[in-house]
C-alpha positions, 0 to 999 in steps of 0.5 A: 708431783710434777712441778710446773712454771716458776718452781719446775724452773728453779728446780731445774737450774738448782739440779746443774752440777756445780763445784761445791768445795771448789766454786769456780767462774765456770761454775758459777756461770753454769748455774747463772747464766741460763737463770740470766737468760729466763729472766731475760726471756721472762721480762721481754715476754710480758707486755708493755706497760706504758702502751696500754689504754685506760677509761673510766666509766661509772658512777659520778655521785653517791649518797654517803653511806652508799656504794659506787661502782667505777669501771676501769677499762684496759686495752692491750694494743701490743701482741703479747698477753697482759698478765697483770696485777693492778692498784686502783688509788683513790683517797682514803676516804673513799672505804670504809677502814681496812676494807682499801687493800681487797677493794683497789686491787685486782688481778686480770689477764688481757689477750693481744688487741683485746680489752678487759674490765674491772670494776672498783667499789667505793663506799666513801666515809665522808662528804664531798668530791673523791678524785682518782688518784694513779693506776699502778700496773704491774706486767708479769711474764708467762714465768712469772720470774721478772715483771715490768711496772708502771704508772697511769692516770685516768681522771674520775670524780665521785662526788660524795652526797649527804644521806637525807637520813630525815627523809623518812619523815617526809611522808608523815610531814606532807599527811600533815600539810594536806591537812594544812592545805584544805584536802582534807576535812580538816580546815584551819585559818589563819591571819595569813590564810588564802580563802579556798572555797564555800562547803556546807555548815556541819557541827563542830565548825568555827561559826566565825567562817559562816559566810552569811551572804552566801548563806542567804542565797542558799538554803543550808548554811555556808562556811568558808574554807582556807589555805595556807598561802603559796609561793612564799620564799623561804631563805635557809641559812647554815652557819659554816663557822667554827661551831658548826664543826663540833662533834655530836656523836660521830658527825659535825653539827653541820651535818646535822643541820644540812640534814634538817634543811633538806627535809624542811626544803622537799616539804616547803617545795611541796607546799608551793614555796620557793625555797633558797639556800645560803652558806656562810662565815665570813664569806659566801661558801654556797647560794643556791636561788631561783630553782624551780620546785622539781630542781630545788631539792638535788641543786640544795644536795649539790650545793651542800656536798663540798660543804665543810665547817670552817674554823673562823668566827661567824661574822653576824653583820655579814651574814645579816646583810647578805641574807637581807639582800638575798631576801630583799621581800618578806620571808621565812629566815630559818638559821642553822646555828649555835645556841651557844651563849657567846655568839648568840649574845656577842654576834646575832642579837645585835643585829637581829633586829634587821631581820625581825622587822621585816621577815620571819626568823626561825631558829634551829640548833643542834643539842648534844644529847650526852649532855642530857645523859651527863644532867642525869649522872649520879654515884660518884662526886666525879659523875655529880660534878659531870651532873653540875656542869651539864645542867649549867650548861643546859641552863644557859642554853634555855636563857639564850633561847628565852632572849631570842624568843623575846624578839619574835624569834622561833626557837627549835633546839633538838638532838641530831636525829630529832632536829630534822622532824621537830624544823619541819613542825615548826614550819607547819605551825608556822604555816597554820597560824598565819605567819607565813 
């Protein structure tokens, strides 16, 4: 079998006569000099790395769990062909564990004066901004004996957005909203609803809705139909303090709260209500105000992308004061926070009346499904102790929720998978009851 390239060269060099028993400088040079010349020629024929031109294009945002393609264009301005290996470095959270080596390394050949493209496919595992790091290029000569290496920087940022997994519940909630809005035969009336139109009475209608004046002017009995009020103001308040960092399943509580907030924002904007966002712990982390119905959801997603839990105790007084400044008129304030006894009793309850006397308050909290599983454990002493601890935790949680309800707060306490639809249902119930 014929040898080619580097293997052929080394075989040829190895076959040169050398004095085995009596090595001399002449013999050593006879072997090493051709090898040195070959390496020097190979190094000289390798395309220079510093003169390469690099530019990027591709995706600038991606939802968590999806893939983003970033294309790197390499231009070779030299007169020598580029034979190279390239590593496009990104932060470790840009890929799933174990896939970085294959995803970030590329082989390429670029003829003189031409350009080639390579695509790096990212699959981020965390929200936030992912910024490209250094690009390392190793350029080889035609024999592969020697190489040049250098690094370049081609800045690029990919923003990883919340996944919004609760979007699948939106069609069913919109169907319920259409019922409340009078677009179907199911009509509701509440204290805060608006008059919509008149129609003919059908058996089963509420007799209190009969419009006697309109009935007197026509031959049929007329009833008034109602629709929920529009253009209400909703303030979503995300607590980004230490309690939001607690992990439930594979994600922090903050991620489940954001997912629930996005579903509620999408539903409320379709209902004609105005939605704002405030993220707060000891200072404002994000604030979105005054967006139109078509722009509110992208604005919220973009603002939430870089939010991370802060390991500080949330300042309830500061949160309340900021919420009141953000919502000077009567609004629905949705607090996405914890139901743990200490933060509620020592932080929120003393200042809660400032919110409830002017606004309708709804509190949503992420429950840990593992606590429910522990409460059912039996079989040995350890399991019984775990069940007792879980039962005590659930009892404290229920007691805290009941305290809030006595202050006029609507409480939603659900697991991460159920929190978003439960919060949407609570919003629709308030709307149906005319409390918005």
